[in-house]
C-alpha positions as CSV (number, residue, x, y, z in Angstrom):
1,M,-1.7,-15.4,-0.2
2,L,-4.1,-14.0,2.8
3,L,-3.3,-17.2,5.0
4,S,0.6,-16.4,4.4
5,V,0.1,-12.7,5.2
6,H,-2.0,-13.6,8.3
7,Q,0.5,-15.7,9.8
8,Q,3.4,-13.4,8.9
9,I,1.9,-10.4,10.9
10,I,1.0,-13.0,13.8
11,D,4.9,-13.8,13.8
12,L,5.9,-10.2,13.4
13,L,3.8,-9.4,16.6
14,K,5.2,-12.3,18.4
15,R,8.7,-11.5,17.9
16,D,8.3,-8.2,19.5
17,T,9.6,-8.2,23.2
18,N,7.9,-4.9,24.0
19,L,4.5,-6.2,22.9
20,M,5.0,-9.8,24.4
21,D,6.2,-8.3,27.8
22,K,2.7,-6.7,28.1
23,I,0.4,-9.6,26.9
24,S,-0.2,-13.3,27.4
25,G,0.0,-13.9,23.7
26,V,-0.8,-13.5,20.0
27,Y,-3.6,-15.6,18.8
28,E,-5.5,-16.4,15.5
29,Y,-8.9,-16.5,17.5
30,V,-9.9,-15.8,20.9
31,P,-8.9,-18.6,23.2
32,E,-11.0,-20.4,25.9
33,N,-10.4,-19.2,29.1
34,P,-7.8,-16.7,28.2
35,T,-5.2,-14.9,30.2
36,Y,-5.6,-11.2,29.7
37,P,-4.3,-9.0,27.9
38,F,-3.9,-10.7,24.6
39,V,-4.0,-9.8,20.8
40,V,-5.7,-11.4,18.1
41,V,-5.2,-11.3,14.5
42,T,-8.7,-12.6,13.0
43,G,-10.9,-12.5,9.9
44,G,-9.6,-10.7,6.7
45,N,-10.2,-10.8,3.0
46,S,-8.4,-10.5,-0.2
47,I,-9.3,-8.4,-3.3
48,P,-7.5,-8.2,-6.6
49,L,-5.5,-5.1,-7.3
50,Q,-4.9,-4.3,-10.9
51,T,-3.5,-0.9,-12.3
52,T,-2.2,-0.1,-15.8
53,T,1.4,-1.1,-14.7
54,S,1.2,-3.6,-11.7
55,R,-1.1,-6.5,-10.6
56,G,-1.5,-7.4,-6.8
57,E,-3.9,-7.9,-4.2
58,T,-5.2,-5.7,-1.2
59,A,-5.5,-7.8,1.9
60,T,-7.5,-6.7,4.9
61,L,-6.8,-8.0,8.3
62,I,-8.5,-7.4,11.8
63,I,-6.3,-7.0,14.7
64,E,-7.9,-6.9,18.3
65,A,-6.8,-6.4,21.7
66,Y,-8.4,-7.4,24.9
67,S,-8.0,-6.5,28.4
68,S,-10.2,-7.5,31.5
69,K,-8.4,-4.9,33.8
70,S,-8.8,-1.3,32.3
71,Y,-8.5,0.9,29.3
72,E,-5.0,2.0,30.6
73,E,-3.8,-1.5,30.1
74,L,-5.5,-1.8,26.7
75,K,-3.8,1.6,25.7
76,N,-0.5,0.3,26.6
77,V,-0.9,-2.8,24.6
78,W,-2.3,-0.9,21.7
79,V,0.6,1.6,21.6
80,E,2.9,-1.2,20.9
81,V,0.7,-2.8,18.1
82,E,0.3,0.5,16.4
83,K,4.3,1.1,16.4
84,L,4.5,-2.3,14.8
85,L,1.9,-2.1,12.1
86,M,0.4,1.2,11.6
87,N,1.6,3.1,8.5
88,Q,4.7,0.9,8.6
89,V,6.6,-0.9,5.7
90,I,6.8,-4.6,6.4
91,T,8.8,-6.9,4.4
92,F,6.9,-10.3,3.6
93,T,8.2,-13.5,2.4
94,D,7.4,-13.8,-1.3
95,Y,6.0,-10.4,-1.5
96,G,8.7,-8.1,-0.7
97,E,8.2,-4.6,1.1
98,V,4.5,-3.7,1.8
99,M,2.9,-0.8,3.4
100,C,0.4,-1.3,6.2
101,S,-2.3,1.4,6.1
102,F,-4.9,2.0,8.9
103,M,-8.5,2.0,7.8
104,K,-10.6,2.2,10.9
105,S,-10.4,1.1,14.7
106,T,-13.0,0.8,17.4
107,I,-12.9,0.6,21.2
108,A,-15.7,-1.3,23.2
109,Y,-16.4,-2.1,26.7
110,D,-18.8,-4.9,27.0
111,R,-21.2,-6.4,29.8
112,A,-18.5,-9.3,30.7
113,K,-16.3,-6.4,31.7
114,L,-14.0,-6.7,28.8
115,Y,-12.3,-3.8,26.9
116,K,-11.4,-4.2,23.4
117,V,-9.9,-2.3,20.7
118,S,-10.3,-3.4,17.0
119,M,-8.2,-2.2,13.9
120,Q,-8.8,-2.9,10.3
121,M,-5.6,-2.5,8.1
122,N,-4.9,-3.0,4.5
123,L,-1.8,-4.2,3.0
124,D,-1.3,-3.5,-0.8
125,I,0.6,-6.6,-2.0
């Protein structure tokens, strides 16, 4: 289940022309010698979710964006990612409509002069 959801999130991001106009690509891992900016859908886990009336899973994914230029460039990319994912209902093949909920995000700048934002999101499937 997690792999299917992971791939469908990548596909959803790749289909959005506003986002793709701002980045070089959407990847499953940070590529070697990348062209900046780009987005990565990485990691994740899945935990069984059971209530008295339903069964399912909570999938947690990590979405990251990278820029080598500036926070402004990173912000422009991240606005598009948030529009697509944060608190949105997304239809998944085999799972139907799922609400994406935001858990936490971090922004960082490292010694390699890379700007990075990371968001952890949950999907109750």
